[in-house]
C-alpha positions in Angstrom: 26.0 61.7 60.4 27.6 62.6 63.6 25.6 65.7 63.9 22.3 63.7 63.1 22.9 61.0 65.4 23.7 63.8 68.3 27.5 62.6 69.0 29.9 65.2 69.6 33.0 63.4 68.4 33.9 60.9 65.8 37.1 58.7 64.4 36.8 56.9 61.0 39.0 54.8 58.6 37.8 55.0 55.1 36.5 51.6 53.2 38.6 50.2 50.3 36.1 49.8 47.2 32.6 48.7 48.7 33.4 47.0 51.3 35.3 47.8 54.8 35.5 51.1 56.6 35.1 51.7 60.4 33.8 54.5 62.3 33.4 55.1 66.3 31.1 58.0 67.5 31.1 59.5 71.1 29.5 62.1 73.1 31.5 64.7 75.8 30.4 62.7 78.8 33.1 60.3 78.2 37.3 60.5 77.5 38.1 58.8 74.7 41.6 58.4 73.0 42.0 56.8 70.1 45.4 54.5 70.7 46.0 52.4 67.4 43.9 52.1 64.1 44.2 50.1 60.5 42.2 49.1 58.1 40.9 46.0 60.3 40.7 47.7 63.8 40.7 50.9 65.9 41.4 50.8 69.3 40.5 53.2 71.9 40.7 53.9 75.8 37.6 55.0 77.7 37.5 56.7 81.0 35.0 58.7 83.0 34.2 59.7 86.4 32.1 56.8 87.3 34.2 53.8 86.2 37.9 53.0 85.7 39.5 53.3 82.1 39.0 50.3 80.2 40.0 49.7 76.3 37.6 48.7 73.6 38.8 47.1 70.1 36.4 47.6 66.9 37.6 44.9 65.0 37.0 43.7 61.3 38.1 40.3 59.9 40.1 39.9 56.6 37.4 38.7 54.2 39.5 36.4 52.4 40.2 32.9 53.7 44.0 32.4 53.1 44.4 36.1 55.0 42.6 34.9 58.2 45.8 34.6 59.9 46.6 38.2 59.6 43.2 38.6 61.6 44.6 36.1 64.1 47.7 37.5 64.4 46.3 41.2 64.8 44.0 40.1 67.6 47.1 38.3 69.5 49.1 41.8 69.1 45.9 43.7 70.4 46.0 41.5 73.5 49.4 41.9 74.2 49.5 45.6 74.0 46.5 45.8 76.1 46.8 46.3 79.7 43.6 47.9 80.6 40.1 45.7 80.8 39.5 45.0 77.3 36.5 44.1 75.0 36.7 43.6 71.5 33.6 43.7 69.3 33.2 43.4 65.5 32.8 41.4 62.3 35.3 38.6 62.4 34.5 37.1 59.0 35.1 33.5 60.7 33.2 30.9 62.6 33.9 29.4 65.9 31.9 26.1 65.7 30.2 24.3 62.8 26.8 25.1 64.4 27.2 29.1 63.7 26.7 28.1 59.9 23.2 27.4 58.4 23.4 26.2 54.8 25.9 26.3 51.9 29.2 24.6 51.9 30.5 23.6 55.7 32.9 26.0 57.1 36.4 24.5 56.8 37.4 23.3 60.2 41.1 24.6 60.2 39.8 28.0 60.3 37.6 27.8 63.2 40.4 26.0 64.8 42.5 28.7 64.5 40.2 31.2 65.5 39.1 29.3 68.6 43.0 29.1 69.5 43.6 32.6 69.2 40.7 33.5 71.6 42.0 31.0 74.2 45.4 32.5 73.6 43.9 35.9 74.0 42.3 35.2 77.4 38.8 36.4 76.2 35.3 34.9 76.9 32.4 35.4 74.4 29.4 37.6 75.5 26.2 35.8 74.9 24.1 36.7 71.8 20.4 37.7 72.5 17.7 38.3 69.7 19.1 35.3 66.9 21.8 33.2 66.6 23.0 34.6 63.3 24.0 37.9 62.3 24.5 37.7 58.4 22.6 36.0 55.7 22.7 35.6 51.7 20.4 34.5 49.3 17.5 34.6 51.5 14.2 32.8 50.3 16.4 30.6 47.7 17.9 27.0 47.6 21.2 29.0 48.3 20.2 30.5 51.2 23.1 30.9 53.9 23.1 32.3 57.3 26.1 32.9 59.6 27.4 34.2 62.7 30.1 36.6 61.9 29.4 39.3 64.4 30.4 38.8 68.0 31.9 40.3 70.9 34.6 39.0 73.3 35.9 40.3 76.6 38.7 39.8 79.4 37.4 38.8 82.8 38.4 42.1 84.0 36.2 43.8 81.8 33.6 41.6 82.8 33.9 42.3 86.3 33.3 45.9 85.5 30.1 45.1 83.3 28.6 42.2 84.5 25.1 43.2 83.2 26.5 43.6 79.7 24.6 41.8 76.9 25.0 41.4 73.2 21.7 42.0 71.2 21.1 41.4 67.5 18.8 43.9 66.0 16.3 42.9 63.2 17.0 45.2 60.2 13.4 44.4 58.4 10.7 46.6 60.2 8.8 44.6 62.6 5.7 46.2 61.6 5.4 45.6 58.0 4.8 42.0 58.0 2.1 42.3 60.7 0.2 45.5 59.0 0.5 43.8 55.7 -1.2 40.3 57.2 -3.7 42.3 59.0 -4.8 44.2 55.9 -4.9 40.9 53.7 -7.5 39.1 56.5 -9.9 42.3 56.1 -10.5 42.1 52.8 -13.8 40.8 52.1 -14.2 37.5 50.4 -13.5 37.8 46.5 -11.4 36.7 43.6 -7.8 36.7 44.3 -6.5 39.0 41.6 -8.6 41.9 43.1 -7.4 41.1 46.5 -3.6 41.3 45.1 -4.1 44.6 43.5 -5.7 45.8 46.9 -2.8 44.8 48.9 -0.3 46.0 46.4 -1.6 49.3 46.7 -1.6 49.1 50.4 2.2 48.1 50.2 3.1 51.1 48.1 1.4 53.7 50.2 3.1 51.9 53.1 6.2 52.5 51.7 5.8 56.1 50.6 4.6 56.5 54.3 7.8 55.1 55.6 10.2 57.0 53.7 8.6 60.5 53.2 6.3 61.1 56.3 7.1 61.5 60.0 8.5 58.2 59.9 11.8 59.0 59.2 12.2 61.5 61.8 11.4 59.0 64.0 14.1 56.7 63.3 16.3 59.6 63.5 15.3 60.2 66.5 15.3 56.9 67.9 19.2 56.4 67.3 19.0 52.5 68.1 17.1 51.9 64.9 19.0 54.0 62.7 20.8 50.8 61.1 17.1 49.8 60.1 16.5 52.8 58.1 19.4 52.7 56.3 18.7 49.2 55.4 15.4 50.3 53.6 16.8 53.0 51.8 19.7 50.7 50.5 17.2 47.9 49.8 15.0 50.5 47.9 18.0 51.7 45.6 19.4 48.1 45.3 16.0 47.1 43.7 16.0 50.0 41.6 19.5 48.9 40.4 19.0 45.5 40.0 22.6 44.5 41.4 22.4 41.4 42.9 26.2 40.3 43.2 26.4 42.6 46.4 25.6 41.5 49.9 23.9 43.3 52.6 27.0 44.0 54.3 28.5 46.0 51.3 26.2 48.9 52.2 26.5 52.0 49.5 23.6 53.6 48.8 25.3 56.3 46.7 26.4 53.4 44.5 22.7 52.1 44.2 21.8 55.6 43.2 24.4 55.9 40.4 23.4 52.4 39.2 20.0 53.1 39.1 20.2 56.5 37.2 22.8 54.7 34.7 20.5 51.8 34.2 17.7 54.2 33.5 19.6 56.3 31.1 20.8 52.8 29.0 17.8 51.3 28.9 15.8 54.5 27.3 14.9 53.7 23.8 14.0 57.0 21.8 12.9 55.7 18.4 12.6 52.4 16.4 12.5 51.7 12.7 9.3 50.2 11.4 8.7 47.3 8.7 9.4 50.1 6.0 12.4 51.5 7.3 11.0 54.5 8.5 12.1 55.8 12.2 9.1 56.2 14.7 9.2 58.1 17.6 5.7 58.5 18.7 4.8 56.4 21.5 1.6 54.6 20.3 3.5 53.8 17.1 6.5 52.3 18.5 3.8 50.2 20.7 2.4 49.0 17.5 6.0 48.2 16.1 6.7 45.8 19.7 2.9 44.3 19.1 3.4 43.2 15.6 6.9 42.0 15.9 5.5 39.6 18.9 2.5 38.6 16.6 4.6 37.2 14.2 6.7 35.3 16.8 4.1 33.7 19.1 1.8 30.7 17.9 0.2 29.7 21.1 0.9 28.2 24.5 0.2 24.7 26.0 -0.6 24.2 29.8 0.3 21.1 31.6 -2.5 19.8 33.9 -2.3 17.0 36.2 -2.1 16.0 39.8 -1.2 19.4 41.2 -0.5 19.7 45.0 0.2 22.6 47.6 3.6 21.2 48.2 4.4 21.7 44.5 3.5 25.5 45.0 5.5 25.8 48.1 8.5 24.4 46.5 8.0 27.2 43.4 7.6 29.9 45.3 10.4 29.2 47.8 12.8 28.9 44.6 12.1 31.8 43.1 14.8 34.9 43.8 13.1 37.3 45.9 14.6 40.2 44.6 13.3 39.9 40.8 11.3 42.5 39.2 7.5 42.7 39.6 4.9 42.4 37.0 1.8 44.7 36.3 0.3 43.9 39.7 3.5 45.4 41.4 4.3 42.3 43.9 7.5 40.7 43.8 8.6 36.8 44.6 9.8 38.3 48.0 6.1 39.1 49.1 4.5 35.8 48.3 7.3 34.3 50.3 7.0 36.5 53.6 3.0 35.8 53.3 3.1 32.7 52.0 1.5 30.9 55.3 -1.3 33.3 55.0 -2.3 33.3 51.5 -0.5 30.2 50.4 -3.8 28.2 50.5 -5.8 30.7 48.7 -3.0 30.8 45.7 -3.3 27.1 45.3 -7.2 26.8 45.1 -7.3 29.8 42.6 -4.4 28.0 40.5 -5.6 24.8 40.7 -9.5 25.8 39.6 -8.3 27.7 36.7 -6.1 24.7 35.5 -9.1 22.2 36.4 -11.8 24.3 34.4 -9.2 25.2 31.5 -10.2 28.9 32.5 -8.1 31.7 33.4 -8.7 35.3 34.7 -8.4 37.9 32.1 -5.6 39.7 34.0 -3.8 36.7 35.2 -1.4 36.7 32.3 -1.2 40.9 32.0 2.7 41.6 31.1 4.4 44.2 31.1 7.2 43.8 28.0 10.5 45.8 28.7 13.0 46.5 25.8 16.8 46.6 26.9 19.2 48.0 23.8 21.7 45.3 22.7 23.9 48.0 21.8 24.5 51.8 21.7 22.1 53.7 19.6 19.6 51.0 19.0 17.3 51.8 16.0 15.4 48.8 15.3 13.8 45.8 16.8 16.5 43.3 16.1 18.8 45.6 18.3 16.7 45.1 21.3 16.6 42.3 23.7 13.0 42.1 25.3 12.1 40.7 28.7 8.5 40.0 29.8 7.5 40.8 33.4 4.7 38.7 34.0 2.6 38.9 37.2 4.2 36.8 40.0 1.1 34.3 40.2 1.3 33.6 36.9 5.0 32.9 37.1 4.2 30.8 40.3 1.7 28.7 38.1 4.3 28.2 34.9 7.0 27.4 37.8 4.7 24.6 39.0 4.3 23.1 35.5 8.0 23.6 34.5 8.7 21.5 37.9 6.7 18.8 36.9 7.8 18.5 33.2 11.4 18.6 34.5 10.7 15.1 35.9 10.1 13.7 32.5 12.4 15.2 30.3 14.8 12.8 30.6 12.8 10.2 29.4 11.3 12.2 26.8 14.8 13.7 25.3 17.8 11.7 23.6 20.4 11.0 26.1 22.8 12.9 23.3 21.0 16.2 24.1 23.1 17.7 27.0 22.1 20.8 27.5 18.9 22.2 29.3 18.0 19.1 31.2 18.6 18.9 35.1 22.0 16.6 35.7 23.2 17.3 32.2 26.0 19.5 31.1 26.4 21.1 27.5 30.6 20.3 28.1 30.2 16.8 28.3 29.7 16.9 24.3 32.7 18.8 24.1 34.8 16.5 26.5 33.2 13.5 24.2 34.3 14.9 21.1 38.1 15.5 22.6 38.3 11.8 23.9 37.1 10.7 20.5 39.9 12.5 18.6 42.3 11.6 21.1 41.1 7.9 20.7 41.5 7.8 17.1 45.0 9.6 17.1 46.1 7.0 19.4 45.1 4.1 17.2 46.4 5.8 14.2 49.9 6.2 15.9 
């Protein structure tokens, strides 16, 4: 990476597990001396012929809240040991004020007070952030969406006097051209049914992705070093989608891990053969498809659709509630596509779905489904050993979720209060607690 970026020297601290790790790169036109380092910081002194010597600390705060005091103590020690004009920058894993967080549970005021105290004790001033208020987010597009300002930079007044024009920018990691090009493509499509338009935009996005990863775009991003992080994120998101790992955050960048997860997932999900009704092992693809088809024909009895009083707001809520990274159906589009372009295509989606329900007539391709077979155990040989997942077109999922959300409103009225599961606001554990309380009551009465 040092050679690709064009730097002469580098110094790094290895990560622990899937997080952490620090690295610093520099060119030959500056003198750089690493004075101290740990798992949570790297401190260096810089000097050249144009400016006086100054000190820079790369900081990574302890992630666990119970260890935040260790972060604050480390920052105090660095301030005490530094005699030069000093700047500290990094991921502090902490907040200074309530407005540094959007969504989720409010940050503990005791932690914010402790962080502010160490900043004041170290005689540091914060460098203004340009280009955005937050530097980290999680569960984007869902009800649990959280954004925080974890990355920041501080400096002493001596350092700010040396570099009065210094600014800190938030770099947008998603490619800024993708949304614009996709929107322009959608608006340029001739008026037609929404399903063919979705197929067209899906094919356009596939071509866009191939061009980005395999053509001159990659070389361009390596040449423009300021946008290197953007390229790495595209690669990571691709393999994260392939691996279907949702518990890692965007800060846990580990492309090698996603490669291994995707390969293992593909190997685990491979089904070489199935047993038919006569107990004969079948390996031919068409014959295996017939086994799957006959299996579901024996299960499904029909569907019922709920049609009444649909509104655009209901569709907007349903789209926002979807996890953006879920698998796509035969159309190749995932929920993130509809969430990002909902202001452009939302009205058209709503009108088509509303007309389908009103006329009680659906497009033939609307409920096309990819049925994925996942083995429940090793050496699965019959359909009972296999778990099935149906991957519908997202448009079909949106329509189903709208109806499901509407049905949720009346479920408490038509389902007995004794039924504790699968109803919002109820918990299956309630029945267990009631049973324990009854047993306890009987025992107390008999005693």
